[in-house]
C-alpha positions in Angstrom: -0.7 -14.2 7.6 1.0 -11.1 9.0 0.1 -8.7 11.8 -3.4 -8.1 10.4 -4.3 -11.7 11.2 -2.6 -11.6 14.5 -0.1 -14.4 14.0 2.9 -12.2 13.6 3.8 -8.9 15.2 6.2 -6.0 14.4 8.6 -3.9 16.4 6.3 -0.9 16.3 2.6 -0.2 15.6 1.2 2.7 13.6 -2.0 4.4 14.7 -4.4 4.4 11.7 -6.1 7.6 12.9 -3.0 9.8 13.5 -0.2 8.0 11.6 1.9 8.1 14.7 4.2 5.2 15.4 3.9 3.6 18.9 5.2 0.6 20.7 4.8 -2.9 19.4 7.4 -5.6 20.3 9.7 -2.7 21.1 8.7 -0.5 24.1 10.8 2.5 23.0 13.5 3.6 20.6 16.0 6.3 19.9 17.1 7.7 16.5 20.5 9.2 15.9 20.6 13.0 15.0 21.4 12.2 11.4 18.6 9.6 11.1 21.1 6.8 10.1 20.9 4.7 13.3 17.8 3.3 15.1 18.1 1.6 18.5 15.1 -0.4 19.7 14.5 -1.4 23.3 12.5 -4.6 23.4 9.8 -5.7 25.9 11.0 -8.4 28.3 9.2 -11.7 28.8 7.7 -11.9 25.3 7.6 -15.4 23.7 6.7 -16.9 20.4 3.7 -19.3 20.4 6.1 -22.2 20.4 7.4 -21.1 23.7 10.8 -19.8 22.5 11.9 -16.4 23.8 11.7 -13.2 21.7 15.2 -11.6 21.8 17.3 -9.0 20.0 19.3 -11.8 18.3 16.0 -13.0 16.7 15.3 -9.5 15.4 18.8 -9.4 14.0 18.3 -12.8 12.3 15.0 -11.7 10.8 16.5 -8.6 9.1 19.6 -10.5 8.0 17.3 -13.1 6.4 15.5 -10.4 4.4 18.9 -9.2 3.1 19.7 -12.8 2.0 16.5 -13.1 0.1 17.6 -10.3 -2.2 15.2 -9.2 -4.9 12.6 -11.7 -3.9 12.0 -9.7 -0.7 10.6 -6.7 -2.7 8.8 -4.6 0.0 10.9 -5.7 3.0 14.1 -5.3 0.9 13.1 -1.8 0.0 12.6 -0.9 3.7 16.1 -2.1 4.5 17.8 -0.6 1.5 21.2 0.9 2.4 21.4 -1.1 5.7 25.0 -1.4 6.8 24.8 -3.2 10.2 22.6 -4.8 12.7 23.9 -5.2 16.3 22.5 -6.7 19.4 24.6 -5.6 22.4 22.2 -7.4 24.7 19.0 -9.4 24.4 16.7 -6.4 24.9 18.5 -4.0 22.6 19.0 -4.0 18.8 20.5 -1.3 16.7 20.0 -1.0 12.9 22.3 1.4 11.0 22.1 2.7 7.4 24.6 4.3 5.1 22.3 7.4 4.6 19.6 9.2 6.6 16.5 7.0 6.4 13.7 8.3 8.6 11.1 6.1 6.9 12.6 3.0 8.6 10.7 3.8 11.8 7.3 3.5 10.1 8.6 0.5 8.1 9.1 -1.4 11.4 5.3 -1.4 11.8 4.7 -2.8 8.3 3.7 -6.4 7.8 6.7 -7.0 5.6 9.0 -6.6 8.6 7.1 -8.9 10.9 9.2 -10.9 13.3 9.4 -14.7 12.8 10.6 -17.3 15.3 14.0 -19.0 14.9 12.2 -22.2 13.8 10.4 -20.3 11.1 13.6 -18.8 9.8 15.2 -22.2 9.7 12.8 -23.2 7.0 12.8 -22.0 3.4 10.8 -19.1 2.0 8.6 -21.6 0.3 7.9 -23.3 3.6 6.8 -20.1 5.1 4.6 -19.4 2.2 2.8 -22.7 2.9 2.0 -21.6 6.4 5.0 -22.9 8.4 5.3 -19.7 10.5 5.4 -19.0 14.2 5.0 -15.6 15.7 4.5 -13.7 18.9 0.9 -12.6 18.2 -2.4 -13.4 19.9 -3.4 -16.1 17.3 -1.8 -19.3 16.2 -1.9 -20.6 12.7 -3.7 -23.9 13.1 -4.1 -24.9 9.5 -3.6 -23.5 6.0 -4.8 -25.0 2.8 -3.6 -22.8 -0.1 -6.5 -21.1 -2.0 -9.0 -22.6 0.3 -8.9 -21.6 4.0 -6.9 -20.4 7.0 -7.8 -21.4 10.5 -6.5 -19.4 13.5 -6.8 -20.3 17.1 -6.5 -18.0 20.1 -3.3 -18.1 22.1 -4.3 -18.3 25.7 -1.0 -17.1 27.1 -0.7 -14.0 25.0 0.0 -11.0 27.3 1.4 -8.2 25.2 -0.7 -6.0 22.8 0.4 -3.2 20.3 -0.2 0.4 21.4 -3.0 0.6 18.8 -5.1 -2.1 20.4 -8.2 -1.6 22.5 -7.3 -4.2 25.1 -4.4 -6.3 26.4 -4.1 -10.0 27.0 -5.7 -12.9 25.1 -7.9 -12.2 22.0 -11.7 -12.4 22.5 -12.3 -14.8 19.6 -11.4 -18.5 20.2 -11.1 -19.3 16.5 -11.2 -17.6 13.2 -12.0 -19.6 10.0 -10.9 -17.6 7.0 -12.3 -19.0 3.7 -10.6 -17.9 0.5 -13.4 -17.2 -2.0 -12.4 -15.4 -5.1 -15.9 -15.1 -6.5 -17.6 -11.8 -5.3 -21.1 -13.2 -5.8 -20.4 -16.2 -3.7 -18.9 -14.1 -0.9 -21.9 -11.8 -0.8 -24.3 -14.7 -0.8 -22.5 -16.5 1.9 -22.6 -13.5 4.2 -26.3 -12.8 3.5 -27.1 -16.5 4.2 -25.2 -16.5 7.5 -22.5 -18.9 6.3 -20.0 -16.1 7.0 -19.9 -13.5 9.7 -17.9 -11.0 7.6 -16.4 -10.6 4.2 -13.8 -8.2 2.8 -13.5 -6.7 -0.7 -17.3 -6.1 -0.9 -18.1 -5.1 -4.5 -19.4 -1.6 -4.8 -22.7 -2.8 -6.3 -23.3 -5.0 -3.3 -22.7 -2.5 -0.5 -26.3 -1.5 -0.2 -27.2 -5.1 0.5 -25.4 -4.8 3.8 -27.0 -1.5 4.8 -29.2 -2.4 7.7 -31.3 -5.6 8.0 -28.8 -7.2 10.3 -25.7 -6.1 8.4 -23.3 -3.1 8.2 -20.3 -2.0 6.2 -17.0 -0.6 7.5 -14.3 0.8 5.2 -11.0 2.6 5.1 -9.2 4.3 2.3 -5.9 2.5 1.3 -2.9 4.6 2.1 0.0 5.2 -0.3 0.0 6.1 -4.0 -3.5 6.2 -5.4 -4.6 4.3 -8.5 -2.7 6.1 -11.1 -1.2 6.1 -14.6 2.5 6.0 -14.2 4.1 7.8 -17.1 7.1 6.5 -19.0 8.8 9.8 -19.8 11.5 8.1 -21.8 8.9 8.0 -24.6 9.2 11.0 -26.8 5.5 11.9 -26.9 5.3 11.8 -23.1 8.4 14.0 -22.6 6.1 16.9 -23.6 4.5 18.2 -20.4 1.5 19.5 -22.3 0.6 16.0 -23.4 0.9 14.7 -19.9 -1.1 17.5 -18.4 -3.8 17.0 -21.1 -4.2 13.4 -20.1 -4.5 14.5 -16.5 -7.1 17.1 -17.2 -9.1 14.9 -19.6 -9.9 12.4 -16.8 -13.2 12.9 -15.0 -12.5 11.3 -11.7 -15.8 12.1 -10.1 -17.6 10.4 -13.0 -15.4 7.3 -12.6 -16.3 7.0 -8.9 -20.0 7.6 -9.4 -20.2 5.2 -12.3 -18.0 2.3 -11.1 -17.7 2.6 -7.4 -19.5 3.9 -4.2 -19.2 6.7 -1.7 -16.6 4.6 0.1 -14.3 5.4 -2.8 -13.0 8.9 -3.6 -11.6 10.8 -6.6 -7.9 11.2 -6.2 -7.0 14.7 -4.9 -3.2 14.1 -4.9 -0.7 11.4 -5.8 -1.0 10.3 -2.2 -4.2 9.1 -0.7 -6.0 11.1 2.0 -5.1 8.4 4.7 -1.4 8.7 4.0 0.7 10.7 6.6 1.9 13.8 4.8 -0.9 13.9 2.3 -1.7 17.4 0.8 -4.8 18.3 -1.1 -4.1 19.2 -4.7 -7.6 18.7 -6.0 -7.6 22.1 -7.7 -5.1 20.7 -10.2 -7.0 17.5 -10.8 -10.3 18.9 -11.8 -12.0 17.7 -15.0 -11.1 20.3 -17.7 -11.4 18.9 -21.2 -11.3 22.4 -22.8 -7.9 23.0 -21.3 -6.8 19.5 -22.3 -7.7 20.2 -25.9 -5.9 23.6 -25.8 -2.7 22.0 -24.4 -2.8 19.4 -27.2 -3.3 22.1 -29.8 -0.3 24.1 -28.5 1.8 20.9 -28.7 1.0 20.6 -32.4 -1.5 17.7 -32.2 -4.5 18.3 -34.6 -7.7 16.4 -34.7 -7.7 13.8 -37.5 -10.7 12.5 -39.5 -11.5 9.8 -36.9 -11.3 12.2 -34.0 -7.8 11.0 -32.9 -5.1 13.7 -33.0 -2.1 13.5 -35.3 1.2 15.3 -35.7 3.6 14.7 -38.5 1.7 11.7 -39.7 1.8 10.1 -36.3 -1.4 9.3 -34.3 -1.6 10.3 -30.6 -1.9 6.7 -29.5 -0.6 5.5 -26.2 -0.2 2.0 -24.8 -1.2 1.2 -21.2 -0.2 -2.0 -19.4 -2.0 -3.3 -16.4 -3.0 -6.4 -14.4 -6.6 -5.5 -13.7 -8.5 -3.0 -15.9 -10.3 -1.4 -13.0 -11.4 2.0 -14.4 -9.5 1.9 -17.7 -12.3 1.4 -20.1 -13.9 4.6 -18.8 -10.6 6.5 -18.9 -10.2 5.2 -22.5 -13.5 6.8 -23.4 -12.7 10.1 -21.7 -9.3 10.4 -23.4 -10.8 9.7 -26.7 -13.1 12.8 -26.3 -10.0 15.0 -26.4 -8.4 13.1 -29.2 -6.1 10.6 -27.4 -6.2 7.0 -28.3 -5.5 4.7 -25.4 -4.7 1.1 -26.3 -5.2 -1.4 -23.4 -2.7 -4.2 -22.9 -3.6 -6.5 -20.0 -0.8 -8.7 -18.7 -0.3 -11.4 -16.1 1.3 -10.0 -12.9 4.4 -12.0 -13.6 4.7 -10.3 -17.1 4.4 -6.7 -15.8 7.8 -6.2 -14.2 9.8 -7.3 -17.2 7.9 -4.8 -19.3 8.5 -2.0 -16.9 12.2 -2.8 -16.7 12.5 -2.9 -20.5 10.5 0.3 -20.8 8.1 -1.4 -23.1 5.0 0.8 -22.3 3.7 4.3 -22.4 1.6 4.2 -19.3 1.3 1.7 -16.4 -1.9 1.5 -14.3 -1.0 0.8 -10.7 -1.0 1.8 -7.1 1.3 1.3 -4.2 0.0 0.8 -0.7 2.0 2.1 2.3 1.1 4.3 5.2 4.2 6.6 4.8 5.0 9.3 2.3 8.3 7.6 1.5 6.3 5.4 -0.8 6.9 8.2 -3.4 10.7 7.9 -3.1 10.4 4.1 -3.5 8.2 4.6 -6.6 10.5 7.2 -8.3 13.9 6.2 -7.2 14.1 2.5 -6.3 11.6 0.9 -8.8 12.4 3.5 -11.5 8.9 3.1 -13.0 8.9 6.7 -14.1 11.4 8.4 -16.3 11.4 11.7 -14.4 14.8 12.9 -13.2 13.6 16.3 -11.9 16.3 17.7 -9.6 13.6 19.5 -7.6 11.7 16.2 -7.1 14.9 14.4 -6.2 15.8 17.0 -3.6 12.3 17.0 -2.0 12.3 13.2 -1.8 15.8 13.1 -0.3 14.9 15.8 2.2 11.8 14.0 3.5 13.9 10.8 3.9 16.4 12.8 6.1 14.2 15.0 8.2 13.7 14.2 11.8 11.7 17.5 12.2 8.1 16.7 11.4 7.4 20.1 10.0 10.4 20.0 7.7 9.4 16.5 6.5 5.9 17.6 5.9 7.1 20.5 3.8 9.3 18.3 1.7 6.5 15.8 1.2 4.1 18.6 0.2 6.8 19.9 -2.3 7.2 16.4 -3.8 3.4 15.9 -4.3 3.2 19.4 -5.9 6.0 18.6 -8.3 4.5 15.3 -9.3 1.0 16.6 -9.8 1.8 19.9 -11.4 4.1 18.2 -13.9 1.9 15.1 -14.4 4.8 12.7 -13.8 2.0 10.5 -12.4 -1.6 10.9 -13.3 -3.8 10.2 -10.2 -7.2 8.6 -10.8 -9.0 7.3 -7.7 -8.5 6.4 -4.1 -9.2 2.8 -3.3 -10.9 1.5 -0.2 -11.0 -1.7 1.9 -14.7 -2.4 2.3 -15.9 -5.0 4.8 -19.4 -6.3 5.1 -20.3 -7.7 8.5 -23.3 -9.2 10.4 -24.7 -7.4 13.4 -23.1 -10.1 15.6 -19.6 -8.8 14.8 -18.1 -6.2 17.1 -14.7 -4.6 17.3 -13.5 -5.4 13.8 -11.2 -2.7 12.7 -8.4 -1.7 10.4 -4.6 -1.3 10.7 -2.8 1.8 9.3 -2.3 -0.1 6.1 -6.0 -0.7 5.9 -5.8 -4.5 6.6 -8.5 -6.0 8.7 -7.5 -6.5 12.4 -9.2 -9.3 14.4 -7.5 -8.9 17.8 -10.2 -6.6 19.4 -13.1 -8.4 17.5 -15.8 -10.4 19.3 -19.2 -11.9 18.6 -22.4 -11.0 20.4 
C-alpha cells in the first residue's frame, strides 16, 4: 500500500527509464560536497488525505520512527543506516545527516520503504499500519482493507501534486480501484479472461500467450537490483576454492533455464545486477554456459568423478546444500550441476526460517534476489546483511567508493568494478533476471511501472 498504489508518496521520484531522481514531495534538494548531508526543500500547500498539512516536522518524525523500529524496519532501516541527525529549521526544509558519505540516500528517498505517513498514522502501532490504518498525501485513499482478500482505493478529488515521473497532474483518472488478492495463478488468469478483472499482475509464463491479442495485452518490466542468484557462503571450506565457485557458475545454462521455465519477458542474467538497475554493466561473456571449462576447473581442484558421477576428493563428495523459500529454477540448476559432477541438495524453508540459517551460516548456497533500483544494493548485500563470506579488499574499496561518489562517472566506474569482482570471482552466481508481468484487457490504458517495477495506477484510465 505504498507509492505504487498511490496512497503514500515519497520525497523524490525515480524515472524508470533513465534512473534519474526527480521531485516528489520535495521540489529540490542539495547534497553536501562530502555526501554526508542532504537538505530537501518541500512543496508548499501539500496535505494528507485527512486534511492535515505536510511539513518538515512530519518528515523528521517519519525517519525517527523508522529508527525506533530497529531491526524490524529491514529495508528502510538499511537506507537510514549511519544516520546521525534530522533537523527541520523551518516547515519547508529538512536536513538529514549521516556519519559517512552516503550517496545512495537520494535514491532511497524515492523507495516505497521511505514513504511519508501522516502524524495520525505514526501515532498508531506498526501492527495498526499493517492492517491498513494509513493516511498519505497520494492521489488515492485507502477505503478498505481485508487482509488476504482485497484492497479498495478511492480517488482523492482534491489531489493537486504529482511526482515528476507522472504523465499528468491533479486528481487521478480512476474513481475506484478494487484490488483482489488471489494467490492461485489459474484463478487470476481465468478471472481476467472472463472479464471479472481488468488486469492481473504476476502472470505465469505459460499463460502469457493467452493475453496476446483477442482483447488483451501484456506489459512487463525487469526487476531492478540483484538478479536471482546463488549467494555463496565462502566460510565453507569447499567454497573458499575459487575454482569450485567458478565451476558452478560455468555449469549453469541460463538460456536453457529461461527457455524451459519462463518466457521472452525474462532474461538470462548478464551480471550480478539486472539490466534495469542504474550502473548495470554487461558481463555476459563471463556467464556463458561452459561445462567443459567447469569440469576442467574441478579437475584442477582435485575433485575426481566417482562411480555415481558425483565428484569426490579425499573421500568427501562434492555435495552442496542450498536453502531457499521458493525453488524457482533450482531443479533445473540441480540437473545441470550434476552433469559436471556436483551434487546439489535442495532444502526448502519457510521465509521466517531463512534468516536464522543465514545468520548461523548453516548453508552452502542461498537462492535469492534483492530488488532495488540503485547499485548500492550490492553494498547492502555484502556488507550489511553479510550473506556472503567474501572480504575482498578490492570489493570493499569499490563498494565504498560508489557510496561516496557525487561524480556520476566515478560512481559508475566503482559500480562496474564491483560487478566485475563479484562475477569474475563467483562470490555470487547469477542465474536469471526476473520480470513483473501484467496482463490487461484492451479497456485499460496508462497502466505503467515505477522504477522498482511496481505497478502504478495514477495515470491509468478505462476506455
